[in-house]
C-alpha positions in Angstrom: -44.7 88.7 42.3 -41.3 87.2 41.5 -38.9 89.8 40.1 -36.0 89.1 37.7 -33.7 91.7 39.2 -32.7 92.5 42.8 -31.5 96.1 42.3 -31.5 98.7 39.6 -29.2 101.7 40.1 -29.7 104.9 38.2 -27.3 107.8 37.4 -23.7 108.4 36.6 -21.6 106.1 34.3 -18.1 107.1 33.5 -14.5 106.0 33.1 -12.1 106.4 35.9 -8.5 107.0 35.0 -6.6 106.3 38.2 -3.0 107.6 38.6 -0.7 104.6 39.0 2.0 106.5 41.0 1.2 106.8 44.7 2.3 109.8 46.7 2.8 112.2 43.8 0.8 115.2 42.5 -1.8 114.6 39.9 0.2 116.9 37.7 3.1 114.5 37.8 1.3 111.2 37.1 2.9 109.3 34.3 0.5 106.5 33.7 -3.1 105.7 34.6 -5.2 102.5 35.0 -8.7 102.5 33.5 -11.7 101.4 35.4 -15.5 101.9 35.2 -16.7 104.6 37.6 -19.6 106.7 38.8 -21.4 105.8 42.0 -24.4 104.0 40.4 -22.1 102.1 38.1 -19.8 101.1 41.0 -22.8 100.0 43.1 -24.3 97.9 40.2 -21.0 96.1 39.9 -20.4 95.8 43.6 -23.8 94.3 44.3 -23.3 91.9 41.3 -20.1 90.7 42.8 -22.0 89.9 46.0 -24.5 87.7 44.2 -27.3 90.2 43.6 -28.9 90.4 40.2 -28.2 94.1 39.4 -28.8 96.5 36.5 -27.9 100.0 35.6 -30.0 102.8 34.0 -27.7 105.4 32.5 -26.3 106.7 29.2 -22.9 106.2 27.6 -21.3 107.7 24.5 -21.2 105.9 21.1 -17.5 105.5 21.3 -14.7 103.3 22.8 -15.2 104.4 26.4 -19.0 103.9 26.2 -18.5 100.4 24.8 -15.9 99.8 27.6 -18.4 100.6 30.3 -21.1 98.4 28.7 -18.8 95.5 28.2 -17.1 95.7 31.6 -20.5 95.8 33.3 -21.6 92.7 31.4 -18.4 91.0 32.4 -19.3 91.8 36.0 -22.7 90.3 35.5 -24.7 93.5 35.4 -27.7 93.8 33.2 -27.2 96.6 30.7 -30.7 96.7 29.2 -31.2 100.2 30.7 -27.9 101.6 29.4 -28.7 103.9 26.5 -26.1 104.7 23.9 -26.1 108.5 23.3 -25.3 109.3 19.6 -24.2 112.9 20.3 -22.4 113.1 23.6 -19.2 111.6 25.0 -18.9 109.3 27.9 -17.9 111.0 31.2 -14.3 110.8 32.4 -12.7 111.3 35.8 -9.0 111.6 36.5 -8.0 110.6 40.0 -4.9 110.3 42.1 -3.7 109.1 45.5 -1.6 111.9 47.0 -1.4 110.6 50.5 -3.6 109.2 53.2 -5.8 112.3 53.2 -5.6 113.9 49.8 -7.2 112.2 46.7 -7.3 114.8 43.9 -9.8 114.2 41.1 -11.1 116.1 38.1 -14.5 115.5 36.6 -14.8 115.7 32.8 -18.6 115.8 32.6 -19.5 118.9 30.5 -22.6 117.8 28.6 -21.6 114.2 29.1 -23.8 111.2 28.0 -25.2 110.3 31.4 -26.4 113.8 32.1 -28.7 113.4 29.0 -30.7 110.7 30.7 -34.3 111.6 30.3 -37.8 110.3 31.1 -38.0 108.5 27.7 -35.1 106.3 28.9 -37.1 104.9 31.8 -39.0 101.8 30.8 -41.8 101.1 33.3 -41.7 97.4 32.7 -37.9 97.3 33.3 -38.2 99.2 36.6 -41.0 96.9 37.7 -38.8 93.8 37.1 -36.6 94.8 40.1 -37.0 94.4 43.9 -35.3 97.8 44.5 -34.3 101.0 42.8 -31.3 102.9 44.0 -30.7 106.6 43.0 -27.8 108.9 43.8 -27.7 112.6 44.4 -26.0 113.9 41.3 -28.8 113.1 39.0 -31.2 115.3 41.1 -29.0 118.3 40.2 -30.5 118.9 36.7 -34.1 119.1 35.6 -33.8 116.6 32.8 -32.0 113.9 34.8 -34.1 114.6 37.9 -37.3 114.0 35.9 -35.9 110.6 34.8 -35.0 109.6 38.4 -38.4 110.8 39.8 -40.2 108.8 37.1 -38.4 105.6 38.0 -39.0 106.3 41.7 -42.7 106.9 41.2 -43.0 103.7 39.2 -41.2 101.9 42.0 -43.4 103.3 44.7 -46.6 102.5 42.8 -45.3 98.9 42.3 -44.3 98.4 46.0 -40.6 98.3 45.1 -38.1 99.3 47.7 -36.1 102.5 47.1 -32.8 103.8 48.3 -30.8 107.0 48.0 -27.0 107.4 48.3 -26.8 111.1 48.7 -23.3 111.1 47.0 -22.9 114.9 47.3 -20.2 116.3 45.0 -20.4 120.1 45.3 -18.9 120.8 41.9 -21.4 118.5 40.1 -24.1 120.7 41.7 -22.3 123.8 40.4 -21.4 125.1 43.9 -17.6 124.4 43.5 -15.1 124.8 40.7 -13.6 122.3 38.3 -10.5 122.0 40.5 -12.5 121.2 43.6 -13.5 117.7 42.6 -12.1 116.4 45.9 -14.4 118.6 47.9 -17.0 116.8 49.8 -19.0 119.7 51.4 -20.0 123.2 50.4 -23.2 124.5 52.1 -26.0 125.4 49.7 -29.6 126.2 50.5 -30.5 125.4 46.9 -29.1 121.9 47.1 -30.7 121.3 50.6 -34.1 122.4 49.3 -33.8 120.1 46.3 -32.8 117.1 48.4 -35.5 117.7 51.0 -38.1 117.8 48.3 -37.3 114.3 47.1 -36.4 112.4 50.3 -40.0 111.2 50.8 -39.5 108.8 47.8 -37.0 106.6 49.7 -37.1 103.7 52.1 -33.4 103.9 52.8 -31.2 107.0 52.8 -27.4 106.7 53.1 -24.8 109.4 53.5 -21.7 110.6 55.3 -22.2 113.2 58.1 -21.3 115.9 55.6 -23.9 114.5 53.1 -26.6 114.6 55.8 -25.5 118.1 56.6 -26.3 119.2 53.0 -29.5 117.1 53.0 -30.7 118.5 56.4 -29.4 122.0 56.0 -27.3 122.0 59.2 -23.7 121.2 60.2 -25.0 119.7 63.4 -25.4 116.1 62.4 -28.2 115.3 64.9 -30.1 118.4 63.8 -29.6 117.5 60.1 -30.8 113.9 60.6 -33.9 115.2 62.5 -34.7 117.6 59.6 -34.4 114.7 57.2 -36.7 112.6 59.5 -39.3 115.4 59.3 -39.8 114.7 55.5 -38.9 110.9 55.3 -39.7 107.8 57.2 -36.8 106.0 55.6 -34.1 104.1 57.6 -31.2 106.6 57.8 -27.7 105.2 57.6 -25.0 107.7 58.6 -21.4 106.9 57.7 -18.9 108.2 60.3 -15.5 107.3 58.8 -13.3 105.5 61.3 -16.1 105.4 63.8 -18.2 103.1 61.6 -21.8 103.7 60.6 -25.1 103.9 62.4 -28.6 103.2 61.4 -31.8 104.9 62.6 -35.2 103.4 61.9 -37.3 105.8 63.9 -36.7 109.0 65.9 -33.2 110.4 65.9 -31.6 110.2 69.5 -29.5 112.9 71.1 -26.3 111.0 70.4 -25.2 109.2 67.2 -23.7 106.5 69.4 -27.3 105.4 70.2 -28.0 104.2 66.6 -27.7 100.5 65.5 -24.1 99.6 64.6 -22.3 96.8 62.9 -18.9 95.2 63.3 -16.0 97.4 62.2 -12.6 96.5 60.8 -9.3 98.2 61.8 -7.5 98.6 58.5 -5.0 100.9 56.9 -6.5 103.7 54.7 -4.9 103.7 51.2 -7.6 105.1 49.0 -10.9 106.6 50.1 -12.2 107.1 46.5 -15.1 104.7 45.9 -15.3 103.5 49.5 -18.8 104.8 49.9 -20.0 102.8 46.9 -18.4 99.7 48.3 -20.1 100.4 51.6 -23.5 100.8 49.8 -23.0 97.6 47.9 -22.5 95.6 51.1 -25.4 97.4 52.8 -27.8 96.6 49.9 -26.7 93.0 50.1 -27.8 92.8 53.7 -30.9 94.9 53.3 -32.2 93.0 50.3 -31.4 89.6 51.9 -33.5 90.6 54.9 -30.6 90.7 57.4 -30.9 92.8 60.5 -29.2 96.2 60.5 -26.1 95.1 62.5 -25.5 92.4 60.0 -26.1 94.6 57.0 -23.8 97.2 58.5 -21.1 94.5 59.0 -21.3 93.7 55.3 -21.1 97.3 54.5 -18.2 98.1 56.7 -16.2 95.1 55.4 -16.9 96.1 51.8 -15.8 99.7 52.6 -12.7 98.3 54.2 -11.8 96.5 51.0 -12.3 99.6 49.0 -10.1 101.9 51.1 -7.3 99.3 51.0 -6.9 98.9 47.2 -6.3 100.8 44.0 -9.5 101.8 42.1 -13.1 101.6 42.9 -15.0 98.7 41.4 -11.8 96.5 41.1 -11.4 96.7 44.9 -14.8 95.4 45.8 -15.1 91.8 47.1 -17.0 88.8 45.7 -19.4 87.1 48.0 -17.0 84.3 48.5 -14.2 86.7 49.4 -16.4 88.6 51.8 -17.4 85.4 53.6 -13.7 84.3 53.7 -12.8 87.7 55.2 -15.5 87.6 57.8 -14.6 84.1 58.9 -10.9 84.7 59.0 -10.7 88.3 60.2 -8.0 90.9 59.6 -4.5 89.4 59.6 -2.8 92.6 58.5 -4.3 96.1 58.3 -3.0 96.8 54.7 -5.4 94.4 53.1 -3.9 94.9 49.6 -0.7 93.2 50.9 -2.4 90.2 52.5 -1.3 87.5 50.0 -3.9 85.0 51.1 -6.8 87.5 50.8 -5.5 88.9 47.6 -5.4 85.4 46.0 -9.1 84.9 47.0 -9.9 88.3 45.6 -8.2 87.6 42.3 -9.5 84.1 41.9 -13.1 84.8 42.7 -13.4 88.0 40.6 -12.0 86.7 37.3 -14.1 87.5 34.2 -15.5 85.2 31.6 -17.1 81.7 31.5 -14.4 79.2 30.6 -16.1 76.2 32.1 -15.3 74.5 28.7 -12.1 75.3 26.7 -11.2 73.7 23.4 -7.9 75.2 22.3 -6.0 75.1 19.0 -2.4 75.5 20.1 -0.1 77.0 17.4 2.3 78.8 19.6 5.1 76.5 18.4 8.2 78.3 17.2 11.1 75.8 17.1 9.0 73.1 15.4 8.0 75.5 12.6 11.5 77.0 12.2 12.9 73.5 11.5 10.4 72.8 8.7 11.7 72.8 5.1 10.7 76.0 3.3 10.2 78.0 6.5 10.8 81.8 6.6 9.7 84.2 9.2 7.3 85.8 6.7 5.8 82.4 5.8 5.6 81.4 9.5 3.6 84.5 10.3 1.3 83.9 7.3 0.7 80.3 8.3 -0.3 81.3 11.8 -2.9 83.6 10.4 -4.3 80.6 8.5 -4.3 78.7 11.9 -6.4 81.6 13.4 -8.7 81.5 10.4 -9.3 77.8 11.0 -9.9 78.3 14.7 -12.4 81.1 14.0 -14.3 78.9 11.5 -14.7 76.2 14.2 -15.6 78.7 16.9 -18.3 80.3 14.7 -19.0 82.9 17.4 -19.6 80.4 20.1 -18.1 80.4 23.6 -15.6 77.9 25.0 -12.9 78.1 22.2 -9.3 79.3 22.4 -5.9 79.5 20.8 -2.3 79.5 21.9 -0.1 81.7 19.7 3.1 83.6 20.1 4.4 87.1 19.4 7.7 86.3 17.8 6.3 84.5 14.7 2.5 84.8 15.2 2.2 88.5 16.1 -0.3 89.2 13.3 -2.5 86.3 14.4 -2.1 87.3 18.0 -3.3 90.8 17.4 -6.0 89.8 15.0 -7.5 87.4 17.6 -8.1 90.2 20.1 -11.8 90.9 20.5 -13.0 87.7 18.7 -14.2 86.0 21.9 -11.4 83.4 21.7 -9.5 82.6 24.9 -5.9 83.7 24.0 -2.8 82.1 25.6 0.6 83.5 24.8 3.9 81.7 25.5 6.8 83.1 27.4 9.4 80.3 27.6 12.4 80.1 25.3 11.5 76.9 23.4 13.4 73.8 24.7 15.1 75.6 27.5 15.9 73.8 30.8 16.5 75.3 33.2 13.7 77.6 32.0 14.6 80.7 30.2 12.3 83.3 28.8 11.7 84.9 25.4 14.2 87.9 25.3 11.4 90.3 24.2 10.0 90.1 27.8 13.0 91.9 29.2 14.9 91.0 32.3 12.2 92.6 34.5 9.3 91.2 32.5 8.6 94.8 31.6 6.9 93.8 28.3 3.9 92.6 30.2 2.8 96.3 30.4 2.3 96.1 26.6 0.2 92.9 26.6 -3.5 93.0 25.9 -5.3 92.2 29.1 -7.1 89.2 27.5 -3.8 87.5 26.8 -3.0 84.7 29.2 0.6 84.2 30.2 1.6 80.7 29.3 4.8 79.0 30.6 6.1 75.5 29.7 8.6 74.1 32.2 10.4 70.8 31.8 10.8 69.6 35.4 10.7 66.5 37.5 10.5 65.8 41.2 13.9 64.1 40.9 15.6 67.3 39.7 18.7 68.2 41.7 18.2 70.9 44.3 20.0 73.6 42.3 17.9 73.0 39.2 14.6 72.9 41.2 15.5 76.1 43.1 16.4 78.0 40.0 13.3 77.0 38.0 11.0 77.7 40.9 12.5 81.1 41.4 12.1 82.0 37.7 8.6 80.7 37.6 7.6 82.7 40.7 9.1 85.8 39.2 7.2 85.4 36.0 3.9 84.6 37.9 4.4 87.6 40.1 5.0 89.9 37.2 1.9 88.6 35.4 -0.3 89.1 38.4 1.0 92.6 38.9 0.0 93.4 35.4 -3.5 91.9 35.7 -2.7 88.9 33.4 -3.9 85.4 34.0 -1.2 82.7 34.2 -1.1 79.2 32.7 1.6 76.8 33.9 2.4 73.8 31.8 4.6 71.1 33.3 6.1 68.2 31.3 8.0 65.7 33.5 8.0 62.8 31.0 10.6 64.5 28.8 13.0 64.7 31.8 12.8 61.3 33.5 10.4 58.3 34.0 7.0 59.2 35.6 4.4 57.4 37.7 1.0 58.2 39.1 2.4 60.7 41.7 5.0 62.6 39.5 2.8 65.5 38.3 0.9 65.7 41.6 4.3 66.2 43.4 5.3 68.9 41.0 2.0 70.7 41.5 2.5 70.8 45.2 6.1 72.0 44.8 5.0 75.0 42.8 2.2 75.9 45.2 4.7 75.7 48.1 6.9 78.1 46.1 4.1 80.6 46.0 2.9 80.0 42.4 -0.9 80.0 42.0 -1.7 79.4 38.3 -5.1 80.3 37.0 -4.7 77.4 34.6 -2.7 74.1 34.6 -1.7 72.5 31.3 -0.9 68.8 31.9 0.2 65.8 30.0 -2.4 63.2 29.0 -2.0 60.7 31.8 -2.4 57.0 31.2 -4.2 56.1 34.5 -7.2 57.4 36.4 -5.0 57.4 39.5 -2.6 59.9 38.0 -5.5 62.3 37.2 -7.1 61.9 40.6 -3.7 62.6 42.3 -3.1 65.7 40.2 -6.6 67.1 40.7 -6.4 66.5 44.5 -3.0 68.4 44.6 -4.6 71.4 42.9 -7.8 71.5 44.9 -6.2 71.2 48.3 -4.1 74.3 47.5 -6.4 76.4 45.3 -10.2 75.6 45.3 -10.8 78.6 43.0 -8.5 77.6 40.1 -9.8 78.0 36.6 -9.0 74.4 35.8 -6.8 72.1 33.7 -6.4 71.7 29.9 -4.8 68.5 28.6 -2.1 68.8 26.0 -1.5 66.6 23.0 2.2 66.0 22.5 1.7 65.4 18.8 -0.3 62.3 19.4 -2.5 60.8 16.7 -6.2 61.5 17.0 -7.1 57.9 18.1 -4.6 58.2 20.9 -6.0 61.6 21.9 -9.5 60.2 22.0 -8.4 57.6 24.6 -6.7 60.3 26.7 -9.7 62.6 26.4 -12.0 59.8 27.7 -9.8 59.5 30.8 -9.3 63.2 31.4 -13.0 64.1 30.9 -13.9 62.1 34.0 -12.4 64.9 36.1 -14.6 68.0 36.3 -11.6 70.1 36.9 -10.3 69.3 33.4 -12.0 71.9 31.3 -10.8 70.9 27.8 -7.7 70.5 25.7 -4.8 72.4 24.1 -3.6 70.5 21.0 -1.4 71.8 18.2 0.7 69.6 15.9 -2.1 66.9 15.6 -4.1 69.7 14.0 -1.6 71.7 12.0 1.4 69.5 11.5 0.6 68.0 8.2 -0.9 71.2 6.8 2.2 73.2 7.9 4.7 70.8 6.2 2.7 70.7 3.0 2.0 74.5 2.9 5.6 75.4 3.6 6.6 73.4 0.5 3.9 74.9 -1.6 2.0 71.6 -2.0 -1.4 73.0 -0.7 -3.1 76.4 -1.0 -4.1 78.7 1.8 -7.8 77.5 1.6 -6.8 73.9 1.6 -4.6 74.3 4.6 -7.3 76.1 6.5 -9.9 73.5 5.5 -7.7 70.6 6.7 -6.9 72.3 10.0 -10.5 73.3 10.6 -11.7 69.7 10.0 -9.2 68.3 12.4 -9.9 70.9 15.1 -13.6 70.3 14.7 -13.2 66.6 15.0 -11.1 66.9 18.2 -13.8 69.3 19.7 -16.4 66.7 18.9 -14.4 64.0 20.5 -13.8 66.1 23.6 -17.5 67.1 23.9 -18.5 63.4 23.5 -16.0 62.3 26.2 -17.3 64.9 28.6 -20.9 64.0 27.9 -20.2 60.3 28.4 -18.3 61.1 31.6 -21.3 63.0 33.0 -23.8 60.3 32.1 -21.7 57.7 33.7 -21.2 59.8 36.8 -25.0 60.3 37.0 
């Protein structure tokens, strides 16, 4: 039968708080980055990135961290149907650090946590039967209640002919055989743990673990002997991870030497962070296994995904997309510290961005200078008016996808903060209005340090007045400043939109903007978004799109700006722009708000009247754009 899901993972779901400082004690960490965590959660996200349809069965708390896990999984493309919200317990937390190449301290905060309340009632037989495979991890075999839930899912899977896998994932302190301060410990012998694991191994078609994990499963610190003990109770393919020596797979009898198992290509890389590497490995292995690849190929995928994980900060954020994995396998290792491989990191960033912005209709009210020059303007009134702009945008959006705003922090802070969480795409300007050479809003700080305070959903927007005929000094200065801002944005996990307007500098032709685009790429700037003028010819659009795609095939796309043009003129420019699939929409401001702002500042219209007028104009432009895109597709077909 056709199944909707490729893999369901079951077990831990928590929040990882990773120390940002490298080389210090966990006691001395001053800041942390927040990621989803827990082996099954990581594997669900890792396999989704590789193109599998994955789901998680677990529990999270009815609080901010539980919602974070659910929302982040959904952003990764993971089905959360099986994630139960526990009304009484808190979501599990883990605090982790990178001390050096060998020490990775971590503390589990899992006392009576939500995922350990997983029970048989949480297992929906129909949901389990919708998958091609079920993957369990060892921790949830450590408690009678969670064990019952896991065994119910495995029994349903076996009866339905669904493949099953186990990542032993042995954490001694989660089995109660090591203390709270021993979260880093990977092996403590325990006859009780060995007995429990041996009693369940017959459920699985695939069993994966490190040598130490097979030691606990097989009750011996002799790896071959342990594997043979496991083989006595299970016919599963056994995959043993051997660290720098790679991994080996055994489908039948265990030979006298581990070297006689099936192996896959390894990758010589620098170890930066081993935490989560096993989950990355498992994600790649499952991709190969479920795609029907032979074991050497599946192990190659696994080794590569593990290599990414040990090279980057965090667990799930380190895992590759399928496009990134293919790029890496085709190109190979250029430098062992993968996190510093600029070409690879660009592919990683660009192919793992979240959100569907294949269409983007944007109400731009990030204008500052234009408002400040209006009669009747005060900072208080400017802020209030931008809240009205947001209200108009939300009326048109009406909970639908594909809508956005541009607003600033200096005048529009209230609107900016209120927009967070509404589903709108949110762009935020950084340029000092009218500056050339480009200067930045002073609030950013000389080191762009304010980016640390920005909401992660804010997109860094920068408008640059530039032209290919700029003198060498002006071009060099502007490119240096743009690169600095772009680098700071990327370092802080923020997307970047670059807007270029050459027509305000000097005459333009069909190659002007395309030339600028190539110059910025040559300078090392890779915008997630481009915001471009409404060109008058199809050739200008074709040239600009070609310049982008030859440098960055994974860009988000282009939005076309309005330059205060009347609606009839914008309709013509939309019709031309919409012929290019890379143009995702528009970002228009004064055409929508200009009249309302002038009248409202003077007291000639009420709040509701201003909102109604702006909403009507924004809605009309959205309709014009959607019609232009529809016509372009029909004509192309």
